[in-house]
N, CA, C and O atoms as a GROMACS GRO file, in nm:
protein
  596
    1MET      N    1  -0.858  -3.743  -1.684
    1MET     CA    2  -0.772  -3.745  -1.568
    1MET      C    3  -0.636  -3.683  -1.600
    1MET      O    4  -0.585  -3.601  -1.523
    2THR      N    5  -0.576  -3.722  -1.714
    2THR     CA    6  -0.446  -3.668  -1.753
    2THR      C    7  -0.454  -3.518  -1.775
    2THR      O    8  -0.363  -3.444  -1.739
    3MET      N    9  -0.564  -3.472  -1.833
    3MET     CA   10  -0.582  -3.329  -1.856
    3MET      C   11  -0.592  -3.254  -1.724
    3MET      O   12  -0.540  -3.143  -1.711
    4LYS      N   13  -0.659  -3.315  -1.626
    4LYS     CA   14  -0.673  -3.253  -1.493
    4LYS      C   15  -0.538  -3.242  -1.425
    4LYS      O   16  -0.508  -3.138  -1.365
    5ILE      N   17  -0.455  -3.345  -1.432
    5ILE     CA   18  -0.321  -3.342  -1.374
    5ILE      C   19  -0.235  -3.238  -1.444
    5ILE      O   20  -0.159  -3.166  -1.379
    6GLY      N   21  -0.247  -3.228  -1.577
    6GLY     CA   22  -0.172  -3.127  -1.652
    6GLY      C   23  -0.211  -2.986  -1.612
    6GLY      O   24  -0.126  -2.899  -1.599
    7ALA      N   25  -0.341  -2.963  -1.591
    7ALA     CA   26  -0.389  -2.831  -1.549
    7ALA      C   27  -0.338  -2.796  -1.410
    7ALA      O   28  -0.301  -2.681  -1.385
    8ILE      N   29  -0.336  -2.892  -1.321
    8ILE     CA   30  -0.284  -2.868  -1.186
    8ILE      C   31  -0.134  -2.838  -1.192
    8ILE      O   32  -0.087  -2.746  -1.125
    9GLY      N   33  -0.061  -2.913  -1.272
    9GLY     CA   34   0.082  -2.889  -1.288
    9GLY      C   35   0.110  -2.750  -1.344
    9GLY      O   36   0.200  -2.680  -1.298
   10PHE      N   37   0.031  -2.712  -1.443
   10PHE     CA   38   0.045  -2.578  -1.502
   10PHE      C   39   0.018  -2.471  -1.397
   10PHE      O   40   0.091  -2.372  -1.389
   11ALA      N   41  -0.085  -2.490  -1.316
   11ALA     CA   42  -0.119  -2.393  -1.212
   11ALA      C   43  -0.007  -2.380  -1.110
   11ALA      O   44   0.024  -2.269  -1.065
   12VAL      N   45   0.056  -2.491  -1.072
   12VAL     CA   46   0.166  -2.488  -0.976
   12VAL      C   47   0.286  -2.414  -1.035
   12VAL      O   48   0.347  -2.332  -0.967
   13VAL      N   49   0.319  -2.442  -1.159
   13VAL     CA   50   0.432  -2.374  -1.224
   13VAL      C   51   0.404  -2.225  -1.238
   13VAL      O   52   0.491  -2.143  -1.210
   14ALA      N   53   0.282  -2.189  -1.279
   14ALA     CA   54   0.246  -2.048  -1.295
   14ALA      C   55   0.253  -1.975  -1.161
   14ALA      O   56   0.303  -1.862  -1.154
   15ALA      N   57   0.202  -2.037  -1.056
   15ALA     CA   58   0.207  -1.974  -0.923
   15ALA      C   59   0.351  -1.957  -0.877
   15ALA      O   60   0.385  -1.854  -0.818
   16SER      N   61   0.436  -2.055  -0.903
   16SER     CA   62   0.577  -2.044  -0.865
   16SER      C   63   0.646  -1.930  -0.938
   16SER      O   64   0.724  -1.856  -0.878
   17LEU      N   65   0.618  -1.916  -1.066
   17LEU     CA   66   0.678  -1.806  -1.143
   17LEU      C   67   0.631  -1.671  -1.093
   17LEU      O   68   0.711  -1.577  -1.082
   18LEU      N   69   0.504  -1.660  -1.061
   18LEU     CA   70   0.452  -1.533  -1.010
   18LEU      C   71   0.515  -1.497  -0.877
   18LEU      O   72   0.553  -1.382  -0.855
   19LEU      N   73   0.526  -1.593  -0.788
   19LEU     CA   74   0.584  -1.567  -0.656
   19LEU      C   75   0.733  -1.535  -0.666
   19LEU      O   76   0.784  -1.457  -0.586
   20SER      N   77   0.802  -1.594  -0.762
   20SER     CA   78   0.945  -1.566  -0.776
   20SER      C   79   0.970  -1.425  -0.826
   20SER      O   80   1.081  -1.373  -0.811
   21ALA      N   81   0.870  -1.361  -0.886
   21ALA     CA   82   0.885  -1.224  -0.933
   21ALA      C   83   0.876  -1.124  -0.819
   21ALA      O   84   0.910  -1.007  -0.836
   22CYS      N   85   0.830  -1.168  -0.703
   22CYS     CA   86   0.818  -1.081  -0.586
   22CYS      C   87   0.950  -1.078  -0.509
   22CYS      O   88   1.035  -1.167  -0.524
   23ALA      N   89   0.965  -0.977  -0.429
   23ALA     CA   90   1.086  -0.962  -0.348
   23ALA      C   91   1.086  -1.062  -0.234
   23ALA      O   92   0.982  -1.099  -0.181
   24SER      N   93   1.205  -1.104  -0.198
   24SER     CA   94   1.222  -1.185  -0.077
   24SER      C   95   1.341  -1.128  -0.002
   24SER      O   96   1.435  -1.076  -0.063
   25GLY      N   97   1.337  -1.138   0.127
   25GLY     CA   98   1.445  -1.082   0.208
   25GLY      C   99   1.389  -1.042   0.344
   25GLY      O  100   1.276  -1.076   0.379
   26THR      N  101   1.469  -0.969   0.418
   26THR     CA  102   1.429  -0.926   0.551
   26THR      C  103   1.320  -0.820   0.541
   26THR      O  104   1.330  -0.726   0.462
   27LYS      N  105   1.217  -0.834   0.620
   27LYS     CA  106   1.107  -0.737   0.621
   27LYS      C  107   1.150  -0.607   0.687
   27LYS      O  108   1.233  -0.607   0.778
   28PHE      N  109   1.093  -0.497   0.641
   28PHE     CA  110   1.123  -0.365   0.696
   28PHE      C  111   1.099  -0.363   0.846
   28PHE      O  112   1.181  -0.310   0.922
   29SER      N  113   0.987  -0.422   0.891
   29SER     CA  114   0.954  -0.421   1.035
   29SER      C  115   1.060  -0.492   1.118
   29SER      O  116   1.082  -0.455   1.234
   30GLU      N  117   1.128  -0.592   1.062
   30GLU     CA  118   1.233  -0.665   1.132
   30GLU      C  119   1.367  -0.591   1.123
   30GLU      O  120   1.448  -0.596   1.216
   31MET      N  121   1.390  -0.524   1.014
   31MET     CA  122   1.518  -0.460   0.985
   31MET      C  123   1.529  -0.320   1.048
   31MET      O  124   1.639  -0.273   1.076
   32ARG      N  125   1.416  -0.256   1.069
   32ARG     CA  126   1.413  -0.116   1.114
   32ARG      C  127   1.494  -0.091   1.240
   32ARG      O  128   1.564   0.010   1.250
   33ALA      N  129   1.486  -0.180   1.337
   33ALA     CA  130   1.554  -0.160   1.465
   33ALA      C  131   1.707  -0.164   1.450
   33ALA      O  132   1.777  -0.105   1.532
   34THR      N  133   1.758  -0.231   1.350
   34THR     CA  134   1.902  -0.244   1.334
   34THR      C  135   1.961  -0.147   1.232
   34THR      O  136   2.083  -0.141   1.216
   35MET      N  137   1.876  -0.072   1.162
   35MET     CA  138   1.926   0.022   1.061
   35MET      C  139   1.980   0.147   1.130
   35MET      O  140   1.915   0.203   1.218
   36SER      N  141   2.097   0.189   1.088
   36SER     CA  142   2.150   0.314   1.142
   36SER      C  143   2.084   0.431   1.070
   36SER      O  144   2.042   0.419   0.955
   37ALA      N  145   2.074   0.543   1.139
   37ALA     CA  146   2.014   0.663   1.080
   37ALA      C  147   2.112   0.724   0.980
   37ALA      O  148   2.233   0.698   0.985
   38ALA      N  149   2.059   0.804   0.890
   38ALA     CA  150   2.145   0.877   0.798
   38ALA      C  151   2.227   0.979   0.876
   38ALA      O  152   2.186   1.023   0.983
   39ARG      N  153   2.342   1.015   0.825
   39ARG     CA  154   2.422   1.120   0.889
   39ARG      C  155   2.339   1.247   0.899
   39ARG      O  156   2.249   1.268   0.817
   40PRO      N  157   2.366   1.333   0.997
   40PRO     CA  158   2.286   1.454   1.018
   40PRO      C  159   2.281   1.548   0.897
   40PRO      O  160   2.183   1.620   0.879
   41ASP      N  161   2.386   1.548   0.816
   41ASP     CA  162   2.389   1.636   0.698
   41ASP      C  163   2.324   1.573   0.576
   41ASP      O  164   2.321   1.633   0.468
   42MET      N  165   2.273   1.453   0.590
   42MET     CA  166   2.213   1.379   0.479
   42MET      C  167   2.064   1.359   0.504
   42MET      O  168   2.015   1.378   0.616
   43GLY      N  169   1.993   1.320   0.400
   43GLY     CA  170   1.855   1.277   0.411
   43GLY      C  171   1.846   1.133   0.363
   43GLY      O  172   1.940   1.082   0.302
   44ARG      N  173   1.736   1.068   0.390
   44ARG     CA  174   1.716   0.930   0.347
   44ARG      C  175   1.591   0.923   0.260
   44ARG      O  176   1.489   0.986   0.290
   45ILE      N  177   1.600   0.847   0.153
   45ILE     CA  178   1.487   0.826   0.063
   45ILE      C  179   1.460   0.677   0.055
   45ILE      O  180   1.546   0.599   0.014
   46TYR      N  181   1.340   0.637   0.096
   46TYR     CA  182   1.295   0.499   0.084
   46TYR      C  183   1.214   0.487  -0.045
   46TYR      O  184   1.134   0.574  -0.078
   47PHE      N  185   1.237   0.378  -0.117
   47PHE     CA  186   1.160   0.344  -0.236
   47PHE      C  187   1.094   0.210  -0.208
   47PHE      O  188   1.159   0.118  -0.159
   48TYR      N  189   0.965   0.198  -0.239
   48TYR     CA  190   0.898   0.070  -0.216
   48TYR      C  191   0.785   0.052  -0.316
   48TYR      O  192   0.730   0.149  -0.368
   49ARG      N  193   0.751  -0.074  -0.340
   49ARG     CA  194   0.643  -0.106  -0.434
   49ARG      C  195   0.550  -0.208  -0.370
   49ARG      O  196   0.591  -0.321  -0.343
   50THR      N  197   0.427  -0.168  -0.348
   50THR     CA  198   0.329  -0.256  -0.286
   50THR      C  199   0.251  -0.337  -0.390
   50THR      O  200   0.213  -0.451  -0.363
   51ALA      N  201   0.227  -0.280  -0.506
   51ALA     CA  202   0.139  -0.341  -0.606
   51ALA      C  203   0.198  -0.470  -0.662
   51ALA      O  204   0.313  -0.474  -0.705
   52LEU      N  205   0.118  -0.575  -0.661
   52LEU     CA  206   0.158  -0.701  -0.723
   52LEU      C  207   0.111  -0.709  -0.867
   52LEU      O  208   0.154  -0.796  -0.943
   53VAL      N  209   0.022  -0.618  -0.904
   53VAL     CA  210  -0.025  -0.611  -1.044
   53VAL      C  211   0.095  -0.577  -1.131
   53VAL      O  212   0.175  -0.490  -1.096
   54GLY      N  213   0.109  -0.644  -1.243
   54GLY     CA  214   0.220  -0.618  -1.332
   54GLY      C  215   0.354  -0.657  -1.273
   54GLY      O  216   0.453  -0.586  -1.287
   55MET      N  217   0.357  -0.772  -1.206
   55MET     CA  218   0.478  -0.816  -1.135
   55MET      C  219   0.601  -0.826  -1.225
   55MET      O  220   0.713  -0.801  -1.180
   56ALA      N  221   0.581  -0.861  -1.349
   56ALA     CA  222   0.695  -0.876  -1.439
   56ALA      C  223   0.755  -0.742  -1.480
   56ALA      O  224   0.867  -0.737  -1.531
   57VAL      N  225   0.682  -0.634  -1.459
   57VAL     CA  226   0.730  -0.500  -1.496
   57VAL      C  227   0.810  -0.446  -1.378
   57VAL      O  228   0.753  -0.405  -1.277
   58GLN      N  229   0.942  -0.445  -1.392
   58GLN     CA  230   1.032  -0.404  -1.284
   58GLN      C  231   1.142  -0.314  -1.339
   58GLN      O  232   1.258  -0.354  -1.347
   59PRO      N  233   1.105  -0.192  -1.377
   59PRO     CA  234   1.206  -0.105  -1.436
   59PRO      C  235   1.308  -0.056  -1.334
   59PRO      O  236   1.286  -0.062  -1.213
   60GLU      N  237   1.421  -0.009  -1.386
   60GLU     CA  238   1.521   0.055  -1.302
   60GLU      C  239   1.462   0.182  -1.241
   60GLU      O  240   1.375   0.246  -1.300
   61VAL      N  241   1.509   0.215  -1.123
   61VAL     CA  242   1.474   0.342  -1.058
   61VAL      C  243   1.601   0.425  -1.061
   61VAL      O  244   1.705   0.385  -1.008
   62ARG      N  245   1.592   0.542  -1.124
   62ARG     CA  246   1.707   0.632  -1.132
   62ARG      C  247   1.680   0.757  -1.048
   62ARG      O  248   1.569   0.811  -1.050
   63LEU      N  249   1.780   0.800  -0.975
   63LEU     CA  250   1.772   0.919  -0.893
   63LEU      C  251   1.877   1.016  -0.945
   63LEU      O  252   1.997   0.990  -0.937
   64ASN      N  253   1.831   1.129  -0.999
   64ASN     CA  254   1.921   1.226  -1.063
   64ASN      C  255   2.015   1.159  -1.162
   64ASN      O  256   2.134   1.188  -1.167
   65GLY      N  257   1.959   1.068  -1.242
   65GLY     CA  258   2.034   1.002  -1.348
   65GLY      C  259   2.111   0.878  -1.307
   65GLY      O  260   2.164   0.809  -1.394
   66GLN      N  261   2.120   0.848  -1.179
   66GLN     CA  262   2.196   0.733  -1.130
   66GLN      C  263   2.102   0.620  -1.093
   66GLN      O  264   2.004   0.641  -1.021
   67LYS      N  265   2.131   0.499  -1.142
   67LYS     CA  266   2.050   0.383  -1.105
   67LYS      C  267   2.070   0.356  -0.957
   67LYS      O  268   2.183   0.339  -0.910
   68VAL      N  269   1.957   0.350  -0.882
   68VAL     CA  270   1.965   0.321  -0.739
   68VAL      C  271   1.894   0.192  -0.701
   68VAL      O  272   1.908   0.146  -0.588
   69GLY      N  273   1.819   0.132  -0.793
   69GLY     CA  274   1.748   0.008  -0.762
   69GLY      C  275   1.650  -0.027  -0.872
   69GLY      O  276   1.654   0.028  -0.982
   70LYS      N  277   1.561  -0.122  -0.838
   70LYS     CA  278   1.456  -0.166  -0.930
   70LYS      C  279   1.322  -0.162  -0.858
   70LYS      O  280   1.316  -0.175  -0.736
   71ALA      N  281   1.217  -0.144  -0.935
   71ALA     CA  282   1.081  -0.142  -0.882
   71ALA      C  283   1.028  -0.284  -0.870
   71ALA      O  284   0.953  -0.331  -0.955
   72VAL      N  285   1.069  -0.353  -0.764
   72VAL     CA  286   1.032  -0.493  -0.742
   72VAL      C  287   0.910  -0.500  -0.652
   72VAL      O  288   0.910  -0.442  -0.544
   73PRO      N  289   0.804  -0.570  -0.696
   73PRO     CA  290   0.684  -0.581  -0.612
   73PRO      C  291   0.716  -0.639  -0.474
   73PRO      O  292   0.794  -0.734  -0.462
   74ASN      N  293   0.655  -0.581  -0.372
   74ASN     CA  294   0.671  -0.624  -0.233
   74ASN      C  295   0.812  -0.600  -0.180
   74ASN      O  296   0.854  -0.664  -0.084
   75GLY      N  297   0.885  -0.507  -0.243
   75GLY     CA  298   1.022  -0.481  -0.201
   75GLY      C  299   1.046  -0.335  -0.169
   75GLY      O  300   0.972  -0.246  -0.212
   76PHE      N  301   1.153  -0.311  -0.091
   76PHE     CA  302   1.195  -0.174  -0.062
   76PHE      C  303   1.346  -0.165  -0.060
   76PHE      O  304   1.415  -0.264  -0.037
   77PHE      N  305   1.396  -0.045  -0.083
   77PHE     CA  306   1.537  -0.013  -0.066
   77PHE      C  307   1.545   0.133  -0.028
   77PHE      O  308   1.446   0.205  -0.035
   78TYR      N  309   1.663   0.178   0.012
   78TYR     CA  310   1.678   0.317   0.049
   78TYR      C  311   1.816   0.368   0.009
   78TYR      O  312   1.910   0.291  -0.010
   79VAL      N  313   1.825   0.500  -0.003
   79VAL     CA  314   1.952   0.567  -0.030
   79VAL      C  315   1.963   0.688   0.062
   79VAL      O  316   1.862   0.751   0.094
   80ASP      N  317   2.082   0.720   0.103
   80ASP     CA  318   2.110   0.841   0.179
   80ASP      C  319   2.177   0.940   0.084
   80ASP      O  320   2.271   0.905   0.013
   81ARG      N  321   2.126   1.062   0.083
   81ARG     CA  322   2.176   1.163  -0.008
   81ARG      C  323   2.185   1.299   0.061
   81ARG      O  324   2.113   1.324   0.158
   82PRO      N  325   2.274   1.386   0.012
   82PRO     CA  326   2.281   1.521   0.067
   82PRO      C  327   2.154   1.599   0.036
   82PRO      O  328   2.081   1.565  -0.057
   83ALA      N  329   2.129   1.702   0.114
   83ALA     CA  330   2.012   1.787   0.089
   83ALA      C  331   2.020   1.842  -0.054
   83ALA      O  332   2.129   1.868  -0.106
   84GLY      N  333   1.905   1.859  -0.116
   84GLY     CA  334   1.902   1.914  -0.251
   84GLY      C  335   1.776   1.874  -0.324
   84GLY      O  336   1.683   1.817  -0.267
   85ASN      N  337   1.774   1.906  -0.452
   85ASN     CA  338   1.661   1.874  -0.539
   85ASN      C  339   1.688   1.741  -0.608
   85ASN      O  340   1.798   1.715  -0.655
   86TYR      N  341   1.584   1.658  -0.614
   86TYR     CA  342   1.599   1.525  -0.671
   86TYR      C  343   1.489   1.495  -0.772
   86TYR      O  344   1.377   1.545  -0.763
   87GLN      N  345   1.526   1.410  -0.868
   87GLN     CA  346   1.430   1.364  -0.967
   87GLN      C  347   1.439   1.211  -0.974
   87GLN      O  348   1.546   1.155  -0.997
   88VAL      N  349   1.325   1.146  -0.953
   88VAL     CA  350   1.314   1.001  -0.965
   88VAL      C  351   1.257   0.972  -1.104
   88VAL      O  352   1.156   1.030  -1.144
   89VAL      N  353   1.322   0.882  -1.176
   89VAL     CA  354   1.278   0.848  -1.311
   89VAL      C  355   1.265   0.697  -1.322
   89VAL      O  356   1.354   0.622  -1.283
   90THR      N  357   1.152   0.653  -1.377
   90THR     CA  358   1.130   0.514  -1.414
   90THR      C  359   1.087   0.514  -1.559
   90THR      O  360   1.027   0.610  -1.606
   91GLU      N  361   1.118   0.406  -1.629
   91GLU     CA  362   1.085   0.403  -1.771
   91GLU      C  363   1.048   0.263  -1.816
   91GLU      O  364   1.122   0.167  -1.794
   92THR      N  365   0.932   0.253  -1.880
   92THR     CA  366   0.893   0.131  -1.951
   92THR      C  367   0.873   0.176  -2.096
   92THR      O  368   0.972   0.202  -2.165
   93GLU      N  369   0.749   0.186  -2.143
   93GLU     CA  370   0.730   0.239  -2.277
   93GLU      C  371   0.726   0.392  -2.277
   93GLU      O  372   0.736   0.455  -2.382
   94VAL      N  373   0.712   0.451  -2.159
   94VAL     CA  374   0.722   0.596  -2.141
   94VAL      C  375   0.806   0.624  -2.016
   94VAL      O  376   0.819   0.538  -1.929
   95GLU      N  377   0.861   0.744  -2.010
   95GLU     CA  378   0.941   0.784  -1.895
   95GLU      C  379   0.852   0.862  -1.798
   95GLU      O  380   0.783   0.955  -1.838
   96LYS      N  381   0.855   0.822  -1.671
   96LYS     CA  382   0.779   0.890  -1.566
   96LYS      C  383   0.876   0.956  -1.470
   96LYS      O  384   0.978   0.898  -1.435
   97LYS      N  385   0.844   1.080  -1.428
   97LYS     CA  386   0.935   1.156  -1.341
   97LYS      C  387   0.862   1.208  -1.218
   97LYS      O  388   0.743   1.242  -1.223
   98LEU      N  389   0.934   1.213  -1.108
   98LEU     CA  390   0.887   1.272  -0.983
   98LEU      C  391   1.001   1.359  -0.932
   98LEU      O  392   1.115   1.314  -0.924
   99THR      N  393   0.970   1.484  -0.897
   99THR     CA  394   1.073   1.573  -0.843
   99THR      C  395   1.033   1.617  -0.702
   99THR      O  396   0.915   1.634  -0.671
  100PHE      N  397   1.134   1.636  -0.617
  100PHE     CA  398   1.111   1.681  -0.480
  100PHE      C  399   1.241   1.734  -0.423
  100PHE      O  400   1.348   1.717  -0.482
  101THR      N  401   1.231   1.799  -0.309
  101THR     CA  402   1.347   1.852  -0.237
  101THR      C  403   1.367   1.770  -0.111
  101THR      O  404   1.271   1.733  -0.043
  102LEU      N  405   1.494   1.740  -0.081
  102LEU     CA  406   1.531   1.666   0.039
  102LEU      C  407   1.610   1.759   0.130
  102LEU      O  408   1.707   1.822   0.087
  103GLU      N  409   1.569   1.768   0.255
  103GLU     CA  410   1.636   1.853   0.354
  103GLU      C  411   1.729   1.768   0.440
  103GLU      O  412   1.711   1.646   0.447
  104PRO      N  413   1.830   1.829   0.505
  104PRO     CA  414   1.917   1.752   0.595
  104PRO      C  415   1.834   1.686   0.706
  104PRO      O  416   1.750   1.751   0.768
  105GLY      N  417   1.858   1.558   0.730
  105GLY     CA  418   1.787   1.485   0.834
  105GLY      C  419   1.646   1.441   0.796
  105GLY      O  420   1.580   1.373   0.874
  106GLN      N  421   1.600   1.479   0.679
  106GLN     CA  422   1.463   1.444   0.636
  106GLN      C  423   1.458   1.302   0.580
  106GLN      O  424   1.554   1.254   0.519
  107VAL      N  425   1.345   1.237   0.602
  107VAL     CA  426   1.319   1.105   0.544
  107VAL      C  427   1.202   1.121   0.447
  107VAL      O  428   1.097   1.172   0.484
  108ARG      N  429   1.222   1.076   0.324
  108ARG     CA  430   1.117   1.080   0.222
  108ARG      C  431   1.083   0.937   0.182
  108ARG      O  432   1.168   0.848   0.185
  109TYR      N  433   0.957   0.916   0.145
  109TYR     CA  434   0.909   0.784   0.103
  109TYR      C  435   0.851   0.796  -0.036
  109TYR      O  436   0.759   0.875  -0.060
  110VAL      N  437   0.904   0.716  -0.128
  110VAL     CA  438   0.856   0.715  -0.266
  110VAL      C  439   0.796   0.577  -0.293
  110VAL      O  440   0.867   0.477  -0.299
  111ARG      N  441   0.663   0.575  -0.308
  111ARG     CA  442   0.595   0.450  -0.344
  111ARG      C  443   0.597   0.439  -0.496
  111ARG      O  444   0.567   0.535  -0.566
  112LEU      N  445   0.633   0.324  -0.545
  112LEU     CA  446   0.638   0.299  -0.688
  112LEU      C  447   0.510   0.228  -0.729
  112LEU      O  448   0.493   0.109  -0.705
  113ASP      N  449   0.420   0.304  -0.790
  113ASP     CA  450   0.291   0.252  -0.832
  113ASP      C  451   0.295   0.214  -0.980
  113ASP      O  452   0.390   0.247  -1.050
  114ILE      N  453   0.191   0.146  -1.026
  114ILE     CA  454   0.183   0.106  -1.166
  114ILE      C  455   0.047   0.143  -1.222
  114ILE      O  456  -0.056   0.130  -1.155
  115SER      N  457   0.049   0.187  -1.346
  115SER     CA  458  -0.076   0.216  -1.418
  115SER      C  459  -0.071   0.142  -1.551
  115SER      O  460   0.035   0.099  -1.596
  116MET      N  461  -0.186   0.129  -1.613
  116MET     CA  462  -0.194   0.057  -1.740
  116MET      C  463  -0.126   0.137  -1.851
  116MET      O  464  -0.137   0.260  -1.856
  117GLY      N  465  -0.058   0.066  -1.937
  117GLY     CA  466   0.003   0.126  -2.055
  117GLY      C  467  -0.055   0.062  -2.180
  117GLY      O  468  -0.142  -0.024  -2.171
  118PHE      N  469  -0.006   0.103  -2.294
  118PHE     CA  470  -0.056   0.045  -2.419
  118PHE      C  471  -0.005  -0.098  -2.435
  118PHE      O  472  -0.083  -0.189  -2.462
  119PHE      N  473   0.126  -0.118  -2.418
  119PHE     CA  474   0.184  -0.251  -2.429
  119PHE      C  475   0.224  -0.309  -2.294
  119PHE      O  476   0.214  -0.429  -2.271
  120VAL      N  477   0.270  -0.222  -2.205
  120VAL     CA  478   0.321  -0.266  -2.075
  120VAL      C  479   0.284  -0.160  -1.972
  120VAL      O  480   0.261  -0.044  -2.007
  121GLY      N  481   0.277  -0.198  -1.847
  121GLY     CA  482   0.242  -0.103  -1.743
  121GLY      C  483   0.345   0.007  -1.726
  121GLY      O  484   0.462  -0.011  -1.761
  122HIS      N  485   0.302   0.119  -1.672
  122HIS     CA  486   0.391   0.232  -1.643
  122HIS      C  487   0.412   0.240  -1.493
  122HIS      O  488   0.316   0.254  -1.417
  123VAL      N  489   0.535   0.230  -1.449
  123VAL     CA  490   0.568   0.243  -1.308
  123VAL      C  491   0.609   0.387  -1.284
  123VAL      O  492   0.688   0.444  -1.359
  124TYR      N  493   0.554   0.446  -1.179
  124TYR     CA  494   0.583   0.586  -1.149
  124TYR      C  495   0.596   0.606  -0.999
  124TYR      O  496   0.537   0.532  -0.920
  125GLY      N  497   0.674   0.707  -0.961
  125GLY     CA  498   0.696   0.738  -0.821
  125GLY      C  499   0.591   0.834  -0.768
  125GLY      O  500   0.544   0.923  -0.840
  126LEU      N  501   0.555   0.815  -0.642
  126LEU     CA  502   0.458   0.900  -0.574
  126LEU      C  503   0.507   0.924  -0.432
  126LEU      O  504   0.532   0.829  -0.359
  127LEU      N  505   0.521   1.051  -0.392
  127LEU     CA  506   0.561   1.081  -0.255
  127LEU      C  507   0.447   1.046  -0.160
  127LEU      O  508   0.332   1.080  -0.186
  128VAL      N  509   0.479   0.978  -0.051
  128VAL     CA  510   0.380   0.935   0.045
  128VAL      C  511   0.421   0.989   0.182
  128VAL      O  512   0.539   0.990   0.215
  129ASP      N  513   0.322   1.035   0.261
  129ASP     CA  514   0.355   1.087   0.393
  129ASP      C  515   0.404   0.974   0.483
  129ASP      O  516   0.372   0.857   0.461
  130GLU      N  517   0.481   1.011   0.585
  130GLU     CA  518   0.550   0.913   0.669
  130GLU      C  519   0.456   0.814   0.738
  130GLU      O  520   0.486   0.694   0.741
  131THR      N  521   0.346   0.860   0.792
  131THR     CA  522   0.254   0.770   0.863
  131THR      C  523   0.201   0.662   0.770
  131THR      O  524   0.204   0.543   0.803
  132LYS      N  525   0.152   0.702   0.654
  132LYS     CA  526   0.099   0.606   0.557
  132LYS      C  527   0.210   0.514   0.506
  132LYS      O  528   0.191   0.393   0.495
  133ALA      N  529   0.326   0.572   0.475
  133ALA     CA  530   0.437   0.493   0.421
  133ALA      C  531   0.483   0.387   0.520
  133ALA      O  532   0.508   0.273   0.482
  134LYS      N  533   0.495   0.424   0.647
  134LYS     CA  534   0.542   0.327   0.747
  134LYS      C  535   0.447   0.209   0.760
  134LYS      O  536   0.491   0.096   0.782
  135SER      N  537   0.318   0.232   0.746
  135SER     CA  538   0.224   0.120   0.754
  135SER      C  539   0.231   0.035   0.627
  135SER      O  540   0.215  -0.087   0.633
  136GLU      N  541   0.256   0.098   0.512
  136GLU     CA  542   0.264   0.024   0.386
  136GLU      C  543   0.396  -0.053   0.373
  136GLU      O  544   0.398  -0.164   0.320
  137ILE      N  545   0.503   0.005   0.420
  137ILE     CA  546   0.636  -0.053   0.400
  137ILE      C  547   0.670  -0.162   0.503
  137ILE      O  548   0.764  -0.239   0.483
  138ALA      N  549   0.595  -0.167   0.611
  138ALA     CA  550   0.626  -0.259   0.723
  138ALA      C  551   0.645  -0.403   0.678
  138ALA      O  552   0.734  -0.472   0.727
  139SER      N  553   0.563  -0.451   0.585
  139SER     CA  554   0.572  -0.591   0.543
  139SER      C  555   0.654  -0.610   0.414
  139SER      O  556   0.663  -0.721   0.362
  140MET      N  557   0.712  -0.502   0.362
  140MET     CA  558   0.793  -0.512   0.241
  140MET      C  559   0.928  -0.577   0.272
  140MET      O  560   0.976  -0.568   0.385
  141ASN      N  561   0.987  -0.641   0.174
  141ASN     CA  562   1.115  -0.709   0.189
  141ASN      C  563   1.229  -0.624   0.134
  141ASN      O  564   1.216  -0.562   0.028
  142TYR      N  565   1.340  -0.622   0.205
  142TYR     CA  566   1.456  -0.544   0.164
  142TYR      C  567   1.520  -0.603   0.040
  142TYR      O  568   1.552  -0.722   0.036
  143ILE      N  569   1.538  -0.520  -0.063
  143ILE     CA  570   1.596  -0.566  -0.189
  143ILE      C  571   1.721  -0.487  -0.223
  143ILE      O  572   1.776  -0.503  -0.332
  144GLY      N  573   1.767  -0.402  -0.133
  144GLY     CA  574   1.883  -0.318  -0.159
  144GLY      C  575   2.013  -0.391  -0.138
  144GLY      O  576   2.016  -0.507  -0.096
  145SER      N  577   2.120  -0.321  -0.168
  145SER     CA  578   2.253  -0.373  -0.146
  145SER      C  579   2.345  -0.256  -0.117
  145SER      O  580   2.302  -0.140  -0.120
  146ALA      N  581   2.468  -0.284  -0.090
  146ALA     CA  582   2.564  -0.178  -0.061
  146ALA      C  583   2.577  -0.082  -0.179
  146ALA      O  584   2.613   0.034  -0.160
  147THR      N  585   2.547  -0.127  -0.299
  147THR     CA  586   2.561  -0.041  -0.416
  147THR      C  587   2.445   0.056  -0.430
  147THR      O  588   2.456   0.153  -0.505
  148THR      N  589   2.333   0.033  -0.361
  148THR     CA  590   2.220   0.123  -0.373
  148THR      C  591   2.217   0.226  -0.262
  148THR      O  592   2.129   0.312  -0.261
  149ARG      N  593   2.309   0.220  -0.169
  149ARG     CA  594   2.309   0.318  -0.059
  149ARG      C  595   2.403   0.430  -0.086
  149ARG      O  596   2.416   0.520  -0.003
   0.00000   0.00000   0.00000
């Protein structure tokens, strides 16, 4: 009986730790109506992570060398930037890069996926088309702040 209670307690603690590693906050679908658009001379880049696999692996996301956020499972954030060429970099045991061009008024979506690594998972950026991204990001929680915009 004591062993059974201990196992249940362990399961509750483990589940709590796993859930705390996920993002919490306002959902994209709720926040979208109140978000202002980027200025006409700027573009917007959304970053989001759907995968719950490897929840503890949450590397920084750098855009042209500047930290703009973290790859938090079930979370999203965005930045507004001038038109130009951009490189998204994430790093765990290896550095992963994604490059693309942003046009004025354009919205880009970067999904942060994870693949198996030798010691730890590798998080990498993948450009996703708007239709697919909007369906994937709808239930994600906002994890950004004034410093990431």
